[in-house]
TORTILUM-172029 format. One line per 8 residues: their letters; for each residue x negated, y negated, z of C-alpha. Coordinates in nm, 2 decimals, always signed. Each point is the difference from the previous one (the first is absolute). Layout:
% residues N
A) X,Y,Z | ...
***
This chain:
% residues 640
MSVETVWP) +0.00,+0.03,+0.02 | -0.14,-0.36,-0.14 | -0.07,-0.31,+0.24 | +0.10,-0.30,-0.07 | -0.20,-0.32,-0.05 | +0.00,-0.29,+0.24 | -0.20,-0.21,-0.32 | +0.37,-0.19,-0.03
ALEQLLPR) +0.00,-0.14,+0.39 | -0.36,-0.02,-0.01 | -0.01,-0.21,-0.32 | +0.24,-0.30,+0.15 | -0.27,-0.02,+0.26 | -0.30,-0.06,-0.16 | +0.03,-0.33,-0.10 | +0.03,-0.10,+0.39
VGKPIQYV) -0.38,+0.12,+0.08 | -0.38,-0.03,-0.09 | -0.15,+0.19,-0.28 | +0.34,+0.23,-0.11 | -0.21,+0.15,-0.28 | -0.17,+0.23,+0.26 | +0.33,+0.18,+0.07 | +0.10,+0.05,-0.33
GGELGAQA) -0.20,+0.26,-0.12 | -0.03,+0.16,-0.36 | -0.43,-0.02,+0.03 | -0.19,+0.11,-0.28 | -0.12,+0.37,+0.13 | +0.35,+0.02,+0.21 | +0.23,+0.30,-0.03 | +0.34,+0.07,+0.02
KEWDEATV) +0.14,+0.32,-0.02 | +0.36,+0.14,+0.01 | +0.13,+0.05,+0.36 | +0.17,+0.30,-0.08 | -0.31,+0.19,-0.22 | -0.17,-0.01,+0.37 | +0.04,+0.25,+0.26 | -0.23,-0.16,+0.25
RWVLMYPD) -0.01,-0.38,+0.02 | -0.24,-0.19,+0.15 | -0.02,-0.40,+0.06 | -0.38,-0.15,+0.08 | -0.08,-0.29,+0.19 | -0.32,-0.20,+0.10 | +0.13,-0.20,+0.27 | -0.06,-0.32,-0.09
AYEVGLPN) +0.09,-0.30,-0.25 | +0.00,+0.11,-0.39 | -0.37,-0.21,-0.05 | -0.15,+0.22,+0.24 | +0.17,+0.37,-0.06 | +0.01,+0.00,-0.40 | -0.39,+0.04,-0.03 | -0.01,+0.24,+0.30
QGVQILYE) -0.17,+0.29,-0.18 | +0.14,+0.24,+0.26 | +0.42,-0.05,-0.13 | -0.12,+0.02,-0.32 | -0.16,+0.34,-0.01 | +0.26,+0.15,+0.21 | +0.25,-0.17,-0.24 | -0.13,+0.18,-0.33
VLNEQPDV) -0.08,+0.32,+0.15 | +0.34,+0.04,+0.09 | +0.15,-0.14,-0.33 | -0.18,+0.21,-0.15 | +0.22,+0.28,+0.10 | +0.28,+0.03,-0.22 | +0.23,+0.10,+0.27 | -0.13,-0.28,+0.26
LAERTYSV) +0.12,-0.35,-0.03 | -0.25,-0.26,+0.20 | +0.14,-0.41,+0.05 | -0.22,-0.30,+0.19 | +0.15,-0.23,+0.28 | -0.22,-0.26,+0.14 | +0.06,-0.27,+0.31 | +0.24,-0.26,-0.09
WPDLEELM) -0.10,-0.37,+0.08 | +0.24,-0.11,+0.29 | +0.16,-0.21,-0.20 | +0.18,+0.28,-0.23 | +0.01,+0.21,+0.34 | +0.27,-0.24,+0.17 | +0.18,-0.01,-0.32 | -0.02,+0.34,+0.00
REHRVPQF) +0.18,-0.02,+0.32 | +0.25,-0.21,-0.07 | +0.08,+0.13,-0.34 | -0.04,+0.37,+0.15 | -0.21,+0.11,-0.28 | -0.23,+0.28,+0.10 | -0.37,+0.05,-0.03 | -0.02,+0.11,-0.43
TLEAHRPV) -0.28,+0.15,-0.21 | -0.15,-0.20,-0.27 | +0.04,+0.25,-0.27 | +0.42,+0.04,+0.00 | +0.03,-0.20,+0.32 | +0.15,+0.27,+0.14 | +0.09,+0.01,+0.42 | -0.29,+0.15,+0.21
AAFDLFGI) +0.22,+0.18,+0.19 | +0.08,+0.22,-0.29 | -0.30,+0.16,-0.06 | -0.07,+0.35,+0.18 | -0.38,-0.13,+0.11 | -0.13,-0.33,+0.09 | -0.39,-0.02,-0.03 | -0.17,-0.28,+0.20
SFATELGY) -0.41,-0.06,-0.07 | -0.14,-0.19,+0.33 | -0.33,-0.16,-0.14 | +0.05,-0.24,+0.30 | +0.18,+0.05,+0.35 | +0.13,-0.37,-0.09 | +0.28,+0.14,-0.18 | +0.18,+0.19,+0.24
TNLLTALD) +0.24,-0.25,+0.05 | +0.11,-0.02,-0.38 | +0.08,+0.33,+0.01 | +0.24,-0.06,+0.28 | +0.16,-0.29,-0.20 | +0.01,+0.28,-0.32 | +0.16,+0.24,+0.19 | +0.27,-0.23,+0.14
LAGIPLTA) +0.03,-0.15,-0.33 | +0.07,+0.35,-0.13 | +0.23,+0.09,+0.23 | -0.22,+0.28,+0.15 | +0.01,+0.05,+0.34 | -0.36,-0.14,+0.19 | -0.05,+0.26,+0.23 | -0.04,+0.37,-0.18
ADRDDSHP) +0.22,+0.11,+0.28 | +0.31,-0.15,-0.12 | -0.07,+0.10,-0.38 | +0.28,+0.26,-0.13 | -0.04,+0.19,-0.30 | +0.16,-0.27,-0.22 | -0.31,-0.16,+0.06 | -0.34,+0.02,-0.18
LVVAGGHA) -0.33,+0.12,+0.15 | -0.23,-0.27,+0.13 | -0.37,+0.10,-0.09 | -0.30,-0.16,+0.07 | -0.31,+0.00,-0.16 | -0.34,-0.22,-0.01 | -0.26,-0.08,+0.19 | +0.21,-0.14,+0.34
AFNPEPIA) +0.18,+0.37,-0.05 | -0.33,+0.14,+0.19 | +0.20,-0.13,+0.32 | +0.33,-0.06,-0.05 | +0.10,+0.04,+0.31 | +0.13,-0.33,+0.11 | +0.25,+0.01,-0.30 | +0.05,+0.37,+0.05
EFLDAAVL) +0.38,-0.06,+0.12 | +0.07,-0.16,-0.33 | -0.17,+0.27,-0.22 | +0.11,+0.36,-0.10 | -0.31,+0.07,-0.14 | -0.37,-0.07,-0.07 | -0.28,+0.10,-0.20 | -0.32,-0.02,+0.06
GDGEEAVL) -0.26,-0.06,-0.28 | +0.02,+0.03,-0.34 | +0.33,-0.02,-0.17 | -0.04,+0.15,-0.39 | +0.08,+0.34,+0.13 | +0.18,-0.04,+0.30 | +0.26,-0.18,-0.14 | +0.06,+0.30,-0.22
EITGIVRE) +0.03,+0.19,+0.24 | +0.25,-0.17,+0.16 | +0.19,-0.02,-0.33 | +0.00,+0.35,-0.02 | +0.13,+0.10,+0.35 | +0.29,-0.26,-0.02 | +0.07,+0.20,-0.33 | +0.03,+0.29,+0.09
WKRAGAPG) +0.20,-0.10,+0.35 | +0.23,-0.18,-0.24 | +0.06,+0.27,-0.24 | +0.10,+0.24,+0.24 | +0.26,-0.24,+0.15 | -0.19,-0.15,+0.26 | +0.05,+0.24,+0.27 | -0.11,-0.12,+0.34
GREELLRR) +0.06,-0.37,-0.08 | -0.26,-0.25,+0.07 | -0.14,+0.18,+0.30 | -0.07,+0.31,-0.23 | -0.18,-0.17,-0.26 | -0.21,-0.20,+0.26 | -0.16,+0.34,+0.09 | -0.02,+0.14,-0.34
LAATESIY) -0.25,-0.34,+0.02 | -0.16,+0.06,+0.30 | -0.05,+0.35,-0.09 | -0.31,-0.09,-0.26 | -0.18,-0.12,+0.31 | -0.10,-0.31,-0.23 | +0.31,-0.19,+0.07 | +0.05,-0.21,+0.34
VPSFYDVD) +0.37,-0.01,+0.16 | -0.02,-0.21,+0.28 | +0.31,+0.16,+0.14 | -0.12,+0.36,+0.07 | -0.24,-0.12,+0.25 | +0.03,-0.14,+0.31 | -0.22,-0.24,+0.20 | -0.12,+0.05,+0.38
YLPDGRIQ) -0.09,-0.30,+0.23 | -0.26,+0.01,+0.28 | +0.09,-0.28,+0.28 | -0.29,-0.21,-0.09 | +0.18,-0.02,-0.36 | -0.30,+0.18,-0.20 | +0.17,+0.30,-0.25 | -0.01,+0.34,+0.21
RVVPNRPD) +0.08,+0.20,-0.30 | +0.20,+0.03,-0.32 | +0.15,+0.35,-0.08 | +0.29,+0.14,-0.28 | +0.30,+0.00,+0.14 | +0.11,+0.31,-0.18 | -0.17,+0.31,-0.08 | -0.06,-0.05,-0.38
VPFRVHKR) -0.19,-0.29,+0.00 | -0.38,-0.02,+0.02 | -0.19,-0.20,+0.24 | -0.20,-0.17,-0.21 | +0.08,-0.16,-0.38 | -0.28,-0.01,-0.22 | -0.08,-0.24,-0.27 | +0.02,+0.04,-0.42
TTMDLDQW) -0.28,+0.00,-0.17 | +0.03,-0.02,-0.40 | -0.38,+0.19,-0.17 | +0.02,-0.05,-0.35 | +0.04,-0.39,-0.05 | -0.05,+0.08,-0.37 | +0.30,+0.20,+0.00 | +0.23,-0.33,+0.15
PYPKRPLV) -0.08,-0.28,-0.25 | +0.25,-0.21,+0.18 | +0.13,-0.26,-0.06 | -0.01,+0.06,-0.43 | +0.26,-0.27,-0.08 | -0.03,-0.28,+0.30 | +0.27,-0.22,+0.06 | -0.04,-0.37,-0.16
PLAETVHE) +0.19,-0.24,+0.27 | +0.26,-0.22,-0.15 | -0.11,-0.27,+0.30 | -0.34,-0.10,+0.09 | -0.14,+0.23,+0.24 | -0.35,+0.07,+0.24 | -0.20,+0.17,-0.26 | +0.11,+0.05,-0.37
RYAVEIFR) -0.23,+0.24,-0.11 | -0.02,+0.35,-0.15 | -0.19,+0.15,+0.34 | -0.17,+0.35,-0.06 | -0.06,+0.19,+0.34 | -0.37,+0.13,-0.15 | -0.04,+0.20,+0.34 | +0.17,+0.07,+0.34
GCTRGCRF) -0.17,+0.01,+0.34 | -0.28,-0.11,+0.16 | -0.28,+0.14,+0.21 | -0.21,-0.28,+0.11 | +0.12,-0.03,+0.31 | +0.06,-0.32,+0.09 | +0.17,+0.06,+0.35 | +0.26,-0.27,-0.03
CQAGMITR) +0.15,+0.12,-0.32 | +0.33,+0.24,+0.01 | +0.03,+0.02,-0.36 | -0.38,+0.10,-0.02 | +0.07,+0.24,+0.27 | +0.36,+0.17,-0.09 | -0.10,+0.06,-0.34 | -0.29,+0.19,-0.01
PVRERSIT) -0.15,+0.18,-0.20 | -0.07,-0.18,-0.26 | +0.15,+0.13,-0.34 | -0.14,-0.19,-0.34 | +0.22,-0.02,-0.29 | -0.26,+0.09,-0.31 | -0.12,-0.31,-0.21 | +0.18,+0.15,-0.30
TVGEMVQQ) +0.37,+0.02,+0.16 | -0.07,-0.35,+0.14 | -0.11,-0.13,-0.37 | +0.34,+0.21,-0.11 | +0.22,-0.19,+0.23 | -0.15,-0.32,-0.04 | +0.08,+0.07,-0.35 | +0.35,+0.08,-0.02
GLRDSGFS) +0.08,-0.23,+0.34 | -0.13,-0.29,-0.24 | +0.21,+0.08,-0.29 | +0.33,+0.07,+0.19 | -0.03,-0.28,+0.20 | -0.15,-0.29,-0.15 | -0.19,-0.10,+0.30 | -0.31,-0.21,-0.05
EVGLLSLS) -0.19,+0.11,+0.28 | -0.12,+0.35,+0.12 | -0.08,+0.06,+0.35 | -0.21,+0.28,+0.10 | +0.12,+0.07,+0.36 | -0.14,+0.24,+0.30 | -0.11,-0.08,+0.39 | -0.35,-0.06,-0.17
SADHSEIK) -0.02,+0.02,-0.35 | -0.36,-0.03,-0.06 | -0.03,+0.31,+0.16 | +0.16,+0.18,-0.31 | -0.33,+0.24,-0.11 | +0.07,-0.10,-0.36 | +0.11,-0.34,+0.03 | -0.30,-0.18,-0.15
DMCSGLAE) +0.10,+0.25,-0.35 | +0.37,-0.09,+0.10 | -0.03,-0.42,+0.01 | -0.27,+0.01,-0.31 | +0.24,+0.25,-0.19 | +0.33,-0.20,+0.06 | -0.22,-0.33,-0.04 | -0.14,+0.09,-0.35
QYEGSNVS) +0.42,+0.12,-0.10 | +0.15,-0.32,+0.08 | -0.30,-0.23,-0.06 | +0.13,-0.30,-0.21 | +0.39,+0.08,+0.09 | +0.23,-0.22,+0.24 | -0.04,+0.34,+0.26 | -0.19,-0.14,+0.31
LSLPSTRV) -0.12,+0.32,+0.20 | -0.08,-0.06,+0.41 | -0.12,+0.20,+0.28 | +0.02,-0.11,+0.34 | -0.31,-0.04,+0.15 | -0.03,+0.15,+0.35 | -0.35,+0.16,+0.04 | -0.27,-0.24,+0.04
DAFNVELA) -0.28,+0.04,-0.22 | -0.11,-0.13,-0.31 | +0.13,+0.28,-0.22 | +0.32,-0.14,+0.01 | -0.09,-0.32,-0.15 | -0.12,+0.21,-0.30 | +0.30,+0.17,+0.01 | +0.22,-0.35,-0.02
QELSRNGR) -0.23,-0.11,-0.24 | +0.10,+0.27,-0.23 | +0.37,-0.09,+0.06 | -0.04,-0.32,-0.10 | -0.14,+0.02,-0.36 | +0.30,-0.14,-0.14 | -0.11,-0.33,+0.20 | +0.30,+0.06,+0.27
RTGLTFAP) -0.14,-0.02,+0.33 | +0.14,-0.07,+0.34 | -0.16,-0.01,+0.32 | -0.16,+0.26,+0.17 | +0.12,+0.17,+0.36 | -0.22,+0.14,+0.24 | +0.07,+0.15,+0.34 | -0.27,-0.03,+0.25
EGGSERIR) +0.29,+0.05,+0.28 | -0.25,-0.11,+0.26 | -0.22,-0.33,+0.04 | -0.30,+0.16,+0.19 | -0.15,+0.33,-0.05 | +0.05,+0.15,+0.33 | +0.42,-0.03,-0.06 | -0.07,+0.16,-0.31
RVINKMVS) -0.21,+0.25,+0.15 | +0.37,+0.05,+0.22 | +0.19,+0.02,-0.28 | -0.22,+0.24,-0.20 | -0.01,-0.24,-0.28 | -0.37,+0.04,-0.16 | -0.07,-0.35,-0.11 | -0.32,-0.21,+0.08
EDDLIRTV) +0.05,-0.33,+0.00 | -0.31,+0.00,-0.29 | +0.26,+0.24,-0.19 | +0.23,-0.24,-0.03 | -0.18,-0.31,-0.06 | -0.18,+0.17,-0.27 | +0.29,+0.11,-0.14 | +0.19,-0.35,-0.02
VTAYQNGW) -0.33,-0.19,-0.11 | +0.01,+0.28,-0.31 | +0.42,-0.12,-0.05 | -0.13,-0.31,+0.00 | -0.30,+0.00,-0.22 | +0.21,+0.22,-0.28 | +0.23,-0.33,-0.01 | +0.28,+0.06,+0.26
RQVKLYFM) +0.03,-0.31,+0.23 | +0.28,+0.13,+0.22 | -0.03,+0.29,+0.26 | +0.23,+0.10,+0.30 | -0.10,+0.15,+0.26 | +0.22,+0.20,+0.24 | -0.03,+0.09,+0.37 | +0.19,+0.07,+0.31
CGLPTETD) +0.08,-0.11,+0.39 | +0.08,+0.15,+0.24 | -0.24,+0.33,-0.08 | -0.09,+0.23,+0.31 | -0.29,-0.11,+0.22 | +0.01,-0.37,-0.20 | -0.15,-0.30,+0.17 | +0.06,-0.42,-0.11
EDVLQIAR) -0.39,+0.08,-0.11 | +0.09,+0.24,-0.21 | +0.26,-0.18,-0.20 | -0.21,-0.33,+0.00 | -0.27,+0.19,-0.19 | +0.27,+0.00,-0.31 | -0.07,-0.35,-0.05 | -0.38,+0.02,+0.01
LAYRVIEE) +0.05,+0.26,-0.24 | +0.24,-0.22,-0.25 | -0.27,-0.26,+0.07 | -0.28,+0.23,-0.14 | +0.20,+0.14,-0.26 | +0.07,-0.40,-0.16 | -0.36,-0.09,+0.11 | -0.15,+0.34,-0.17
GRAATGTK) +0.24,-0.08,-0.34 | -0.08,-0.40,-0.02 | -0.39,+0.16,-0.02 | +0.08,+0.28,-0.21 | +0.17,-0.21,-0.26 | -0.12,-0.33,+0.06 | +0.34,-0.12,+0.01 | +0.23,-0.12,+0.26
DIRCTVSI) +0.32,+0.08,-0.21 | +0.07,+0.32,+0.20 | +0.27,+0.11,+0.26 | +0.01,+0.26,+0.29 | +0.36,+0.08,+0.14 | +0.01,+0.17,+0.33 | +0.32,+0.13,+0.08 | +0.07,+0.18,+0.33
GGFVPKPH) +0.29,+0.25,+0.09 | +0.05,+0.17,+0.35 | -0.05,+0.27,+0.15 | +0.23,+0.27,+0.06 | -0.07,+0.36,+0.13 | +0.14,+0.28,-0.19 | +0.16,+0.35,+0.05 | -0.25,+0.30,-0.16
TPFQWASQ) -0.32,-0.25,+0.04 | -0.25,+0.01,+0.24 | +0.14,-0.32,+0.08 | +0.29,+0.12,+0.12 | -0.08,+0.00,+0.40 | -0.12,-0.35,-0.01 | +0.14,-0.30,+0.18 | +0.14,-0.28,-0.24
TSPEVVDH) -0.16,-0.35,+0.05 | +0.27,-0.21,+0.07 | +0.12,-0.33,-0.22 | -0.18,-0.24,+0.26 | -0.34,+0.13,-0.01 | +0.06,+0.07,-0.39 | +0.08,-0.38,-0.09 | -0.26,-0.16,+0.29
RLKLLKQA) -0.29,+0.23,-0.23 | +0.23,-0.15,-0.33 | -0.05,-0.35,+0.10 | -0.36,+0.04,+0.15 | -0.06,+0.15,-0.38 | +0.13,-0.31,-0.16 | -0.19,-0.22,+0.21 | -0.32,+0.16,-0.13
INADRSIG) +0.10,+0.03,-0.37 | +0.07,-0.36,+0.03 | -0.30,-0.07,+0.18 | -0.24,-0.18,-0.26 | +0.21,-0.09,-0.28 | -0.26,-0.04,-0.27 | +0.05,+0.42,+0.00 | +0.36,+0.02,+0.16
RAIGYRYH) +0.19,-0.13,-0.28 | -0.09,+0.25,-0.23 | +0.14,+0.27,+0.26 | +0.37,+0.01,-0.04 | +0.14,+0.20,+0.33 | +0.33,+0.18,+0.02 | +0.08,+0.20,+0.26 | +0.34,+0.17,+0.22
DGEPSLVE) +0.07,-0.13,+0.32 | -0.05,+0.29,+0.28 | +0.43,+0.03,+0.07 | +0.13,+0.18,-0.30 | -0.30,+0.25,+0.03 | +0.09,+0.11,+0.39 | +0.38,+0.09,-0.14 | -0.10,+0.23,-0.25
GLLSRGDR) -0.25,+0.12,+0.26 | +0.36,+0.08,+0.20 | +0.13,+0.16,-0.31 | -0.31,+0.19,-0.12 | -0.02,+0.20,+0.34 | +0.31,-0.02,+0.19 | +0.21,+0.30,+0.01 | +0.37,+0.05,+0.00
RVAAVIRR) +0.08,-0.25,+0.27 | -0.14,-0.28,-0.22 | +0.35,+0.04,-0.22 | +0.19,-0.18,+0.26 | -0.24,-0.30,-0.03 | +0.01,+0.00,-0.40 | +0.39,+0.02,+0.02 | +0.03,-0.27,+0.20
VWEQGGRF) -0.23,-0.22,-0.23 | +0.24,+0.10,-0.25 | +0.27,-0.09,+0.13 | -0.10,-0.37,+0.11 | -0.08,-0.05,-0.38 | -0.36,+0.13,-0.08 | -0.02,+0.07,-0.36 | -0.34,+0.02,-0.20
DGWSEHFS) -0.26,-0.01,+0.31 | -0.31,+0.03,-0.26 | +0.11,-0.35,-0.08 | -0.14,-0.26,+0.21 | +0.31,-0.21,-0.09 | +0.19,+0.26,+0.13 | -0.15,+0.13,+0.30 | +0.07,-0.09,+0.33
YHRWVDAA) -0.27,+0.09,+0.26 | +0.26,-0.09,+0.27 | +0.27,+0.19,-0.10 | -0.24,+0.30,+0.01 | -0.13,-0.07,+0.32 | +0.37,-0.11,+0.15 | +0.16,+0.31,-0.13 | -0.29,+0.21,+0.17
GEVLPAFG) +0.03,-0.19,+0.36 | +0.34,+0.08,-0.03 | +0.02,+0.36,-0.10 | -0.36,+0.19,+0.10 | +0.04,-0.08,+0.34 | +0.31,+0.23,+0.07 | -0.31,+0.30,-0.10 | -0.21,-0.17,+0.23
LDLDWFTT) -0.22,-0.11,-0.27 | -0.04,-0.36,-0.13 | -0.18,-0.11,-0.35 | -0.37,+0.02,+0.14 | +0.05,+0.38,+0.07 | +0.00,+0.05,-0.33 | -0.22,-0.22,-0.17 | -0.31,-0.12,+0.24
RERGETEV) +0.00,+0.31,+0.19 | -0.33,+0.25,-0.09 | +0.16,+0.38,+0.03 | -0.20,+0.22,+0.15 | -0.13,+0.34,-0.19 | +0.25,+0.24,+0.17 | +0.30,-0.23,-0.09 | +0.29,+0.17,-0.21
LPWDHLDS) +0.00,-0.28,-0.28 | +0.37,-0.04,-0.17 | -0.15,+0.18,-0.38 | -0.18,+0.30,+0.19 | +0.25,+0.26,-0.15 | -0.02,-0.19,-0.32 | -0.35,+0.18,-0.19 | -0.19,-0.22,-0.26
GLDKDWLW) -0.26,+0.27,+0.04 | -0.22,-0.19,+0.20 | -0.16,+0.15,+0.30 | +0.10,-0.21,+0.31 | -0.33,+0.14,+0.17 | -0.24,-0.11,-0.26 | +0.22,-0.38,-0.03 | -0.04,-0.04,+0.36
QDWQDSLS) -0.39,+0.09,-0.02 | +0.00,-0.27,-0.29 | +0.16,-0.24,+0.23 | -0.24,+0.05,+0.24 | -0.28,-0.02,-0.26 | +0.09,-0.35,-0.07 | -0.03,-0.11,+0.31 | -0.34,+0.10,+0.03
EFEQDDCR) -0.02,-0.13,-0.38 | -0.07,+0.29,-0.16 | +0.03,+0.00,-0.38 | +0.13,+0.35,-0.19 | -0.13,+0.04,-0.32 | +0.30,+0.12,-0.33 | +0.04,+0.30,+0.02 | -0.01,+0.02,-0.42
WTPCFDCG) -0.33,-0.01,+0.03 | -0.12,+0.17,+0.28 | +0.15,+0.33,+0.20 | +0.31,+0.04,+0.15 | +0.03,-0.17,+0.34 | +0.32,+0.23,+0.06 | +0.27,-0.31,-0.02 | +0.26,+0.32,-0.04
VCPSMDTE) +0.16,-0.15,-0.28 | -0.11,+0.27,-0.25 | +0.05,+0.37,+0.19 | +0.30,-0.12,+0.17 | +0.14,-0.12,-0.31 | -0.12,+0.28,-0.24 | -0.15,-0.29,-0.26 | -0.34,-0.13,-0.06
IQIGPTGR) -0.20,-0.31,-0.10 | +0.06,-0.03,-0.41 | -0.28,-0.25,-0.16 | -0.18,+0.01,-0.32 | -0.16,-0.04,-0.22 | +0.21,+0.18,-0.26 | -0.27,-0.04,-0.28 | +0.25,-0.13,-0.22
KLLPLTPV) -0.01,-0.37,-0.17 | +0.33,-0.25,-0.05 | +0.21,+0.17,-0.30 | +0.02,-0.25,-0.31 | +0.26,-0.18,+0.07 | +0.20,-0.20,-0.26 | -0.01,-0.39,+0.15 | +0.40,-0.16,+0.10
***
């Protein structure tokens, strides 16, 4: 039975809102399939505005993977801005999809990809607008299953009561497995209803159903244990790992936005995972092991993606793109293929060495050159040893000077503030480093026409990292250090005027810390914030620190807790962490030892090039590091 579109009612509202084009749909690459021809129907969401959500690589990949199945339909929805939300409530227009403007509540599965925890209030808005009960316990067989994924899903406990299920890790094979389970359940006549379907999903041991687990607490508020509340549920849920990326060359037909978005390019993920061991980096830890795409597959993807999208920029993406074993041949091959065309190639420069500058030089053959970004993360060599960011000051200066000598005039350096064991002096070293960059850059180039931008982000301890036990630095201390740093940068105007300074204050980071390491008791805070108008917390103009602090002050004392208990408190070795029953593959004992190593400023090597140091991923996940070189070259391609 077909589902009616809400477009006639929605269309009447669009002239009254900002950027109405973002709600229209019909982008190049979008797929509108017939409702009645599908057995299983998904709606996929990135819980942010269209301009942020549409370029999201994860959603685009799952969208294509699902729609390639003949009896599966997948459509997209994004968060609506408050102006449209108000009108939708007034005129009773539900949360809708872009492809056919169907109501979200009509689908079988509602999949939400969380790259950041600050999208949690937007989830509640979408559920409420859709007419889906906020809590999973209140849903019945008429409602879709609400399934979370993305990096934040590695600790879904703060939103556990709002979810029916969560998937840890890679989604390509997981969504097909879920689809198959739902397909068979529906064809059998939906036996046992929603409860039986969730049981079948949980039986895979790689799909987490929060309602099947109970949490017991100690008198002091710490978790005593997390245990299944039924016999056919596993004690631990394991992450999914897609091993052969060449078999998953997605997105093949990228979505081309109708409205301006944060990224307008064809993005190719050249490898997945990272073993550099930066102790602050959750993405690097939870995506292990390293799995490379072959140079030939990358070339084919670029050719097809450009042909089918019309994009003029290609981004070669990964957590550390210059670490691909065939990166030099890849960059030179693509540069040769597209030299003289309007296609520009970019490589996120995260590794601080001159090799990155060589690669950037290759990719800018056609004359289109953007600024280079390097991420030393810490201002002093001491703090870089603590976080395992193995970059010396001389390496950094040598790399940046090389960039200036090769024609770059703008370099961006990214740092964090609030790192474990950090002092005021560690942060002030950022100013000294920036001064040296400008001074040596001017000396090497003979010109004052160079700039350096210092960008500072607040550190947030994340689950499944060695810093998951660490105390988070208070916003007051972070803001004090940022003020000292600004004064130091401006101390000598002849140099300081060549240094840009951008920073995020400590308040949003503390809220992110609450959500990243929280447990199920934090759900009440999230709901209170949402009820008080919390929306788009990742946007500074919408974020309210005081709203979060007030909500925590109203809700947490009932549990004998407060905001500091979840954020600035250091955890002990034996404490049960909210995510301990969710297996990222990393051995907890190894993580603890790496935390101790950080405190003694001991650096850990990259296991791609050294013997295994037993982090646990490869044996526990039955995986292995996959790196080249393959010995193959880029296939001859016809430039677009």
